[in-house]
LODREN-616629 format. One record per residue (C-alpha): x, y, z. Coordinates in steps of 0.25 Angstrom, whole numbers, padded with zeros to 4 digits, always signed. Example, Ala and Ser with C-alpha at 12.3 -4.5 7.8 and 13.67 -1.06 7.14 Angstrom:
# residues 2
+0049-0018+0031 +0055-0004+0029 
# end
This chain:
# residues 831
-0397-0016+0105 -0404-0030+0102 -0397-0040+0096 -0401-0043+0082 -0401-0054+0073 -0390-0055+0063 -0394-0055+0048 -0408-0052+0052 -0415-0040+0044 -0428-0035+0052 -0438-0028+0043 -0447-0018+0051 -0460-0014+0044 -0468-0004+0050 -0484-0005+0047 -0493+0007+0050 -0507+0004+0044 -0500-0004+0031 -0502-0019+0037 -0504-0023+0022 -0492-0016+0017 -0484-0023+0028 -0488-0037+0025 -0484-0035+0012 -0470-0029+0016 -0468-0041+0024 -0472-0052+0014 -0463-0045+0005 -0451-0044+0016 -0452-0060+0016 -0450-0061+0002 -0436-0055+0002 -0424-0064+0001 -0420-0061+0013 -0419-0074+0024 -0432-0073+0031 -0424-0078+0044 -0417-0066+0043 -0430-0056+0041 -0437-0051+0052 -0449-0043+0049 -0454-0033+0058 -0467-0026+0058 -0472-0015+0065 -0487-0011+0066 -0486+0004+0069 -0498+0006+0076 -0507+0005+0063 -0521+0004+0071 -0527-0004+0060 -0527-0019+0058 -0511-0020+0054 -0506-0027+0065 -0517-0038+0063 -0512-0039+0050 -0498-0039+0053 -0499-0050+0062 -0503-0060+0050 -0489-0058+0044 -0484-0069+0053 -0474-0071+0066 -0461-0069+0057 -0464-0054+0057 -0462-0046+0069 -0474-0038+0071 -0475-0027+0081 -0487-0018+0085 -0481-0004+0089 -0494+0000+0095 -0494+0014+0089 -0489+0022+0077 -0473+0023+0079 -0472+0028+0065 -0461+0022+0055 -0451+0026+0065 -0456+0020+0077 -0462+0009+0070 -0448+0006+0064 -0441+0007+0077 -0450-0002+0084 -0448-0013+0073 -0433-0013+0074 -0433-0014+0089 -0441-0028+0087 -0432-0033+0076 -0420-0042+0076 -0413-0040+0065 -0399-0035+0061 -0404-0025+0050 -0418-0020+0051 -0425-0015+0039 -0435-0005+0038 -0448-0007+0026 -0459+0001+0025 -0471-0008+0026 -0477-0003+0013 -0463-0008+0005 -0459-0021+0000 -0444-0026-0001 -0439-0032-0013 -0434-0046-0010 -0419-0041-0009 -0422-0030+0000 -0417-0035+0013 -0404-0043+0007 -0398-0032-0001 -0400-0023+0010 -0394-0032+0020 -0382-0035+0010 -0380-0022+0010 -0377-0019+0025 -0365-0030+0022 -0358-0020+0013 -0354-0012+0026 -0355-0010+0041 -0358+0005+0040 -0370+0002+0032 -0380+0004+0043 -0393+0005+0034 -0397+0002+0020 -0408+0009+0012 -0417+0001+0002 -0420+0005-0012 -0435+0009-0012 -0445+0009-0023 -0460+0011-0024 -0468-0002-0023 -0467-0004-0038 -0453-0002-0039 -0453+0009-0049 -0450+0022-0041 -0441+0025-0031 -0444+0027-0015 -0430+0028-0010 -0415+0027-0015 -0410+0038-0007 -0412+0046+0006 -0409+0061+0006 -0412+0071+0017 -0414+0086+0015 -0407+0097+0023 -0420+0099+0031 -0421+0084+0036 -0431+0077+0025 -0426+0064+0020 -0432+0061+0007 -0428+0050-0004 -0422+0055-0017 -0429+0049-0029 -0442+0045-0022 -0452+0043-0033 -0442+0041-0045 -0443+0029-0055 -0433+0020-0050 -0422+0019-0062 -0411+0010-0054 -0404+0024-0053 -0403+0021-0037 -0399+0006-0036 -0385+0009-0031 -0381+0007-0016 -0376+0020-0008 -0377+0026+0006 -0390+0035+0009 -0393+0044+0021 -0405+0035+0024 -0415+0024+0019 -0429+0025+0018 -0437+0017+0030 -0445+0011+0018 -0435+0001+0017 -0421+0001+0024 -0412-0007+0033 -0403-0004+0044 -0393-0012+0053 -0401-0015+0065 -0389-0010+0074 -0388+0003+0066 -0403+0006+0068 -0401+0003+0084 -0390+0013+0084 -0396+0023+0078 -0409+0021+0087 -0417+0017+0075 -0427+0028+0068 -0430+0040+0077 -0444+0037+0084 -0446+0053+0083 -0448+0053+0068 -0461+0043+0067 -0459+0043+0052 -0453+0051+0040 -0437+0053+0040 -0434+0042+0051 -0428+0034+0040 -0419+0047+0036 -0416+0049+0051 -0411+0035+0053 -0402+0035+0040 -0395+0048+0043 -0392+0044+0057 -0387+0032+0052 -0378+0038+0043 -0374+0047+0054 -0370+0036+0062 -0360+0032+0051 -0368+0021+0045 -0372+0021+0030 -0386+0020+0025 -0385+0011+0011 -0395+0012+0000 -0396-0003-0006 -0405-0002-0019 -0406-0016-0020 -0413-0017-0007 -0427-0013-0014 -0440-0011-0008 -0453-0006-0013 -0462+0005-0005 -0476+0011-0007 -0471+0024-0006 -0476+0027+0009 -0489+0022+0008 -0489+0023+0024 -0487+0039+0022 -0500+0048+0025 -0505+0040+0036 -0503+0052+0046 -0507+0064+0037 -0499+0073+0030 -0496+0082+0041 -0490+0072+0050 -0480+0067+0039 -0477+0081+0036 -0475+0085+0051 -0466+0072+0052 -0458+0074+0039 -0454+0088+0043 -0452+0085+0059 -0443+0073+0055 -0435+0081+0045 -0431+0089+0057 -0427+0078+0065 -0420+0072+0055 -0412+0085+0053 -0409+0088+0067 -0404+0075+0072 -0395+0071+0061 -0390+0084+0055 -0375+0088+0061 -0375+0101+0068 -0369+0110+0056 -0379+0105+0046 -0391+0106+0056 -0388+0120+0059 -0387+0124+0044 -0400+0117+0041 -0411+0115+0052 -0415+0128+0054 -0419+0130+0040 -0425+0115+0040 -0435+0120+0051 -0438+0131+0042 -0441+0123+0030 -0450+0113+0039 -0460+0125+0041 -0460+0130+0028 -0461+0116+0021 -0473+0115+0030 -0480+0127+0026 -0477+0126+0012 -0482+0111+0012 -0496+0113+0020 -0507+0110+0012 -0518+0106+0023 -0525+0115+0033 -0523+0108+0046 -0520+0095+0053 -0520+0088+0066 -0509+0081+0071 -0503+0075+0083 -0490+0081+0086 -0484+0072+0095 -0486+0059+0090 -0486+0059+0074 -0492+0045+0071 -0502+0044+0083 -0517+0048+0084 -0519+0064+0085 -0522+0064+0100 -0516+0079+0101 -0518+0086+0088 -0516+0101+0083 -0523+0107+0071 -0511+0113+0062 -0512+0121+0050 -0505+0110+0040 -0498+0119+0032 -0488+0123+0042 -0488+0114+0053 -0480+0102+0049 -0467+0109+0049 -0471+0117+0061 -0475+0106+0070 -0461+0097+0063 -0453+0109+0069 -0461+0108+0082 -0460+0094+0084 -0446+0093+0081 -0444+0104+0092 -0453+0094+0101 -0442+0083+0099 -0430+0092+0098 -0424+0088+0112 -0424+0073+0109 -0420+0075+0095 -0408+0084+0100 -0404+0070+0107 -0405+0063+0096 -0397+0074+0088 -0386+0073+0097 -0385+0058+0097 -0384+0058+0082 -0374+0069+0080 -0365+0063+0091 -0365+0049+0085 -0364+0054+0071 -0352+0047+0061 -0355+0055+0050 -0355+0069+0046 -0367+0077+0039 -0357+0080+0027 -0355+0066+0026 -0368+0061+0024 -0373+0074+0014 -0369+0065+0003 -0382+0055+0009 -0392+0069+0010 -0396+0069-0004 -0401+0082-0009 -0403+0089+0004 -0411+0101-0003 -0421+0094-0007 -0433+0103-0004 -0443+0091-0001 -0457+0099-0005 -0460+0106-0018 -0469+0117-0013 -0467+0130-0017 -0468+0139-0005 -0459+0128+0002 -0449+0127-0008 -0448+0142-0008 -0447+0141+0007 -0436+0131+0005 -0428+0139-0003 -0428+0151+0006 -0424+0143+0018 -0412+0136+0010 -0407+0149+0003 -0408+0157+0015 -0402+0148+0025 -0393+0142+0015 -0396+0128+0020 -0392+0120+0007 -0379+0127+0008 -0378+0124+0024 -0384+0111+0023 -0371+0104+0020 -0372+0099+0006 -0362+0091+0001 -0352+0099-0008 -0344+0095-0022 -0328+0097-0018 -0318+0095-0028 -0305+0091-0023 -0292+0093-0031 -0278+0089-0030 -0265+0089-0039 -0260+0076-0035 -0265+0061-0039 -0276+0054-0032 -0273+0039-0029 -0267+0029-0020 -0254+0038-0019 -0258+0052-0015 -0250+0063-0011 -0254+0074-0001 -0262+0084-0009 -0270+0072-0015 -0271+0064-0002 -0277+0078+0004 -0286+0080-0008 -0291+0065-0006 -0294+0066+0008 -0301+0081+0006 -0309+0075-0004 -0312+0063+0005 -0316+0071+0017 -0325+0081+0009 -0331+0068+0002 -0337+0066+0016 -0347+0077+0013 -0346+0082-0001 -0345+0077-0015 -0329+0077-0019 -0321+0075-0032 -0306+0074-0029 -0298+0078-0042 -0284+0075-0045 -0275+0084-0055 -0267+0072-0056 -0272+0058-0056 -0283+0051-0048 -0283+0035-0046 -0296+0027-0043 -0298+0028-0029 -0311+0026-0019 -0314+0039-0014 -0328+0046-0009 -0326+0057-0020 -0323+0058-0034 -0308+0057-0041 -0305+0065-0054 -0293+0069-0061 -0291+0083-0067 -0280+0088-0075 -0273+0101-0076 -0269+0098-0090 -0285+0098-0093 -0290+0109-0084 -0305+0108-0087 -0304+0093-0081 -0308+0100-0068 -0319+0109-0072 -0330+0099-0071 -0325+0097-0057 -0325+0112-0054 -0339+0112-0058 -0344+0101-0050 -0337+0107-0035 -0341+0116-0026 -0329+0115-0018 -0316+0113-0024 -0304+0109-0015 -0289+0110-0022 -0275+0109-0020 -0262+0112-0027 -0264+0117-0042 -0277+0114-0045 -0281+0129-0046 -0271+0132-0055 -0272+0121-0065 -0287+0121-0066 -0294+0135-0072 -0308+0128-0067 -0304+0129-0053 -0296+0142-0053 -0310+0148-0059 -0320+0140-0050 -0330+0146-0042 -0331+0134-0033 -0326+0135-0019 -0312+0132-0019 -0303+0126-0007 -0289+0126-0009 -0280+0116-0001 -0267+0124+0001 -0261+0113+0012 -0249+0112+0003 -0242+0126+0001 -0235+0121-0013 -0228+0135-0015 -0220+0131-0002 -0216+0118-0007 -0211+0123-0020 -0202+0132-0011 -0194+0118-0008 -0199+0109-0020 -0193+0120-0031 -0180+0123-0023 -0171+0114-0033 -0176+0121-0046 -0172+0134-0050 -0177+0147-0044 -0186+0150-0055 -0192+0136-0056 -0191+0135-0041 -0198+0150-0040 -0208+0146-0051 -0213+0133-0043 -0215+0142-0029 -0222+0153-0039 -0232+0142-0045 -0235+0136-0033 -0237+0150-0026 -0247+0155-0038 -0254+0142-0036 -0256+0144-0023 -0261+0157-0024 -0272+0155-0035 -0277+0145-0024 -0277+0155-0012 -0283+0165-0021 -0295+0157-0027 -0298+0147-0014 -0310+0148-0005 -0304+0139+0006 -0289+0135+0009 -0285+0123+0016 -0270+0123+0022 -0263+0111+0031 -0260+0119+0043 -0261+0131+0051 -0246+0135+0046 -0251+0134+0032 -0264+0142+0035 -0255+0154+0040 -0246+0152+0027 -0259+0153+0017 -0266+0164+0025 -0253+0173+0021 -0255+0168+0006 -0269+0170+0007 -0268+0184+0012 -0257+0186+0001 -0268+0182-0009 -0279+0192-0003 -0288+0181+0002 -0287+0185+0017 -0296+0197+0014 -0308+0204+0021 -0317+0194+0016 -0311+0181+0020 -0306+0188+0033 -0321+0192+0036 -0325+0178+0035 -0317+0173+0046 -0306+0179+0052 -0297+0167+0053 -0298+0164+0038 -0303+0150+0041 -0313+0150+0030 -0301+0153+0021 -0291+0143+0025 -0292+0131+0033 -0282+0122+0039 -0283+0107+0033 -0271+0099+0035 -0268+0085+0028 -0275+0075+0036 -0275+0060+0038 -0285+0049+0037 -0297+0047+0047 -0293+0033+0047 -0281+0028+0055 -0270+0020+0044 -0270+0005+0045 -0258-0002+0039 -0262-0013+0030 -0247-0017+0025 -0234-0014+0029 -0228-0004+0018 -0213-0001+0024 -0210-0011+0035 -0206-0023+0030 -0211-0019+0016 -0200-0008+0011 -0187-0017+0009 -0177-0012+0022 -0188-0009+0032 -0191-0019+0041 -0203-0021+0049 -0197-0017+0062 -0190-0005+0057 -0192+0010+0063 -0199+0016+0049 -0199+0031+0047 -0208+0036+0037 -0208+0049+0027 -0223+0050+0022 -0223+0057+0008 -0215+0062-0002 -0201+0068-0001 -0200+0083-0006 -0190+0093-0007 -0196+0101+0007 -0194+0088+0014 -0180+0085+0021 -0179+0068+0020 -0164+0069+0020 -0163+0074+0036 -0172+0062+0038 -0165+0052+0031 -0152+0057+0038 -0159+0055+0051 -0164+0041+0048 -0149+0038+0044 -0143+0043+0057 -0154+0035+0065 -0152+0022+0057 -0139+0021+0063 -0145+0019+0077 -0159+0013+0073 -0157+0003+0060 -0170+0000+0060 -0175+0014+0056 -0181+0016+0042 -0186+0029+0034 -0196+0026+0023 -0201+0038+0014 -0216+0035+0010 -0216+0042-0005 -0205+0048-0015 -0213+0047-0028 -0225+0056-0027 -0238+0051-0032 -0240+0065-0040 -0232+0063-0053 -0231+0077-0054 -0224+0079-0041 -0208+0075-0045 -0199+0069-0036 -0192+0080-0027 -0177+0081-0024 -0179+0077-0010 -0183+0064-0014 -0168+0061-0021 -0160+0067-0010 -0168+0058+0000 -0165+0046-0008 -0150+0051-0010 -0148+0054+0006 -0154+0041+0011 -0145+0033-0001 -0132+0040+0003 -0135+0037+0019 -0136+0022+0016 -0151+0024+0021 -0159+0020+0008 -0165+0007+0010 -0161+0004+0022 -0167+0016+0031 -0173+0025+0021 -0182+0022+0011 -0190+0028-0001 -0205+0024-0005 -0201+0028-0021 -0216+0028-0023 -0229+0035-0015 -0237+0027-0004 -0251+0025-0009 -0259+0034+0000 -0268+0022+0005 -0257+0015+0009 -0247+0025+0016 -0252+0020+0030 -0245+0007+0029 -0232+0015+0027 -0235+0024+0038 -0239+0013+0047 -0226+0006+0045 -0217+0019+0050 -0214+0022+0063 -0212+0037+0062 -0215+0048+0051 -0206+0058+0047 -0206+0071+0040 -0193+0080+0037 -0193+0093+0031 -0185+0106+0028 -0188+0119+0035 -0194+0130+0026 -0206+0136+0022 -0212+0125+0016 -0211+0117+0029 -0218+0128+0036 -0231+0126+0030 -0230+0113+0026 -0239+0101+0031 -0232+0088+0030 -0244+0077+0026 -0234+0066+0028 -0235+0069+0045 -0250+0067+0043 -0247+0052+0038 -0238+0050+0049 -0249+0056+0059 -0259+0046+0052 -0251+0034+0054 -0247+0039+0069 -0233+0040+0065 -0222+0049+0075 -0218+0061+0066 -0205+0067+0064 -0204+0078+0056 -0196+0092+0054 -0201+0103+0062 -0206+0116+0055 -0219+0112+0049 -0233+0112+0054 -0231+0096+0056 -0218+0098+0063 -0225+0107+0074 -0237+0097+0075 -0226+0085+0077 -0219+0093+0088 -0231+0098+0096 -0240+0085+0095 -0228+0075+0098 -0229+0067+0086 -0215+0065+0085 -0203+0076+0082 -0202+0087+0073 -0186+0090+0071 -0179+0101+0065 -0176+0101+0050 -0165+0093+0045 -0160+0090+0059 -0155+0075+0057 -0152+0072+0072 -0165+0078+0076 -0174+0070+0065 -0165+0058+0069 -0168+0059+0085 -0183+0061+0082 -0185+0049+0072 -0178+0040+0083 -0185+0046+0094 -0199+0042+0086 -0195+0029+0082 -0188+0024+0094 -0195+0031+0106 -0207+0023+0110 -0211+0033+0119 -0209+0044+0109 -0217+0036+0097 -0229+0033+0107 -0230+0047+0110 -0229+0052+0095 -0239+0042+0091 -0248+0046+0101 -0247+0061+0097 -0249+0057+0083 -0262+0049+0085 -0268+0061+0093 -0263+0072+0082 -0268+0064+0070 -0282+0066+0072 -0281+0080+0070 -0277+0077+0055 -0288+0068+0050 -0293+0072+0037 -0307+0076+0042 -0300+0085+0051 -0290+0090+0043 -0300+0094+0031 -0311+0099+0042 -0308+0114+0036 -0312+0108+0021 -0322+0099+0025 -0330+0111+0033 -0327+0121+0022 -0333+0112+0011 -0346+0110+0020 -0350+0125+0019 -0338+0129+0006 -0338+0144+0004 -0330+0153-0004 -0319+0161+0003 -0325+0174+0008 -0317+0183-0004 -0320+0174-0014 -0333+0174-0011 -0333+0190-0012 -0327+0190-0026 -0336+0179-0031 -0349+0188-0029 -0342+0202-0033 -0332+0204-0044 -0331+0219-0038 -0328+0216-0026 -0316+0206-0029 -0306+0205-0017 -0294+0210-0021 -0283+0199-0019 -0268+0198-0023 -0268+0195-0039 -0259+0182-0042 -0253+0185-0056 -0252+0171-0063 -0241+0168-0071 -0243+0172-0085 -0236+0171-0099 -0233+0164-0113 -0221+0157-0106 -0230+0151-0095 -0242+0148-0106 -0232+0140-0114 -0226+0134-0102 -0240+0128-0099 -0244+0126-0113 -0232+0116-0114 -0235+0110-0101 -0250+0107-0103 -0245+0101-0118 -0235+0093-0110 -0243+0088-0099 -0258+0088-0106 -0256+0089-0121 -0263+0099-0130 -0278+0097-0125 -0271+0102-0111 -0266+0114-0118 -0278+0117-0125 -0286+0115-0112 -0278+0125-0105 -0279+0135-0115 -0293+0135-0116 -0294+0135-0101 -0286+0148-0103 -0294+0154-0114 -0307+0151-0105 -0302+0158-0092 -0298+0170-0101 -0311+0170-0107 -0318+0171-0092 -0308+0181-0086 -0312+0191-0100 -0327+0189-0096 -0334+0201-0090 
# end
């Protein structure tokens, strides 16, 4: 890689039979507000075969003038110019364009806003500055790049910076090191779509192509085109579109679209043909016709494009392999930059008829990876302090937003937060608040009570993904234990009814572990959802329910401050710190842990146990009895404030790493019962993320993992001595600690959010109704017999609900719920 001059901008102009335009362009460049000592103008005389070279020599010695000796096309001419340039930045400007005075400066300032900005696309207007030439770059599913809004009057609507797939070769900038890394424009293009291909490759390599409207240029609208005859242009457009598609699309989308693109190229050639024949040198698009063939023009452009594609297929395949092997971004991540991929390109009746046949018959647009509109709903608050359900929904939204348009809704509250997706609040006191979101969505991902509280969701025809990672009816077995039997049983029954409604209506289900999957398969079977239709789609039922555990961030945690050591009164900088992540619930066993710490403190006075969160961030979740019992025991044993500490609030989600990285060991203790068997202790994932050895009670899926993978120790429930011994080993035995930390570093990679949510990510790429729901939607007479769920009814329940909504939402909430019920009954009465 050649040494380049820092701060210098090399502007490359390619001249082909347009010396007068080039001279005017150079004059305008000299008038920009960029320092002349930092400006290098490189002019490539591209084999014009006229007096261009003689005219250009008059420009002066401050111009780098290059005689190419032959017509290399725009592609080869630009590459030659860059090879002779010396600037840190390279700019390309059509020789029939003129730059605005601030064209260079504003572009270079844009590079300074982010090291990942590899190129800057200028805004380009027509020569008079009235109509749009370029304000965005888009590409069709069949590989043809185009410029949305070209020819429209410039109304100032496109004067906002944004990322784009590519910039126009008429006016754009690129870091020279990035251009060289990408090996420049692809010389096989000659002209057309070489700028599309370069921008696409730049994005795949992990850089951003930034549109900067303040970097303005004016263009004579392709005054240099039609030099080769219309057939040559058509041939190159067709061939290069196939090149671009073949090289840059990933395997999945290429498989879905390429055969259809080949069919469309032939159909386009036939539908667009106008003249009888032409002569054309197939080997050299820009040279003299030394080897020509008479071909029927109406059919040959597309055919020869395919033929030349085949001829260069070996070298294109090598380029494809290199691009795909080094890509840093997926096709799905770039879909938002692709624009309107179904643009048909040519308004010719016979062509449009063929286009529709290809698209409809081969389902191209359905398979071409279009962005979906995904609605994610949680019952918990979204903000700096989030509990498990909200955290999971936040990451579901974040992962899906890389490929789709996503809205995350909270049924409680939403605090202002930066996110790559939309945020909004809905209220079950006003059920219609979800209606506009339901209408917007293609796919709905929900958890908790959303389906039961919002009629629009219960009636939706959209594809429904139900997240049942939390078997809340099993939680109620423990949570309601101290209530009367009637109230306890009601809580369990209500949770079961809610879950059964979800299992009845969902198209796809997510659970947290293989154990849970087996459990949910049983409940699905009892409801009739495992039937001939769902089983015939795939006997493993992976298309119905998948394991998508809780996850951890892709980035490892970095401590910005001490949150426990030397900060919490009573905990010194050198103490041995045990952390209990998350809340204290009735199904946990903090008392055995407190007793074990008390016993161990007699031998190790520097031991400290810190409970990270007591008050739940969701105000609807009351403090459980286990919290009061834990405090009382610590007080009784004389450990409170000396060896046992409670954080009386809830740790902000974005600050939890400061607590975790202050710890030496992560713990989780619980009782052995059915809730434990099917639970998934999300707090243990935080321990994995922070690289902590883990001591936990055996009996759940994480207990099995800890024991099998050597992440620490899994001990019997309520065994104070065994727990004390395990804590001592993984706090004070250096060899055991090192071994556990190494195992944690290995295992945690399997729990990154991108891996954990892979089944959901894949499903949303091609969402489909559950097989049995699809049959029901198509035929009322062929409805599938399932277990009927009888909702709780009666006047007493109606009065109770009315009182609840009056208390919580006022008269308007009661009226809206009444109207919703009347509407449901009216619709159900319709034939």
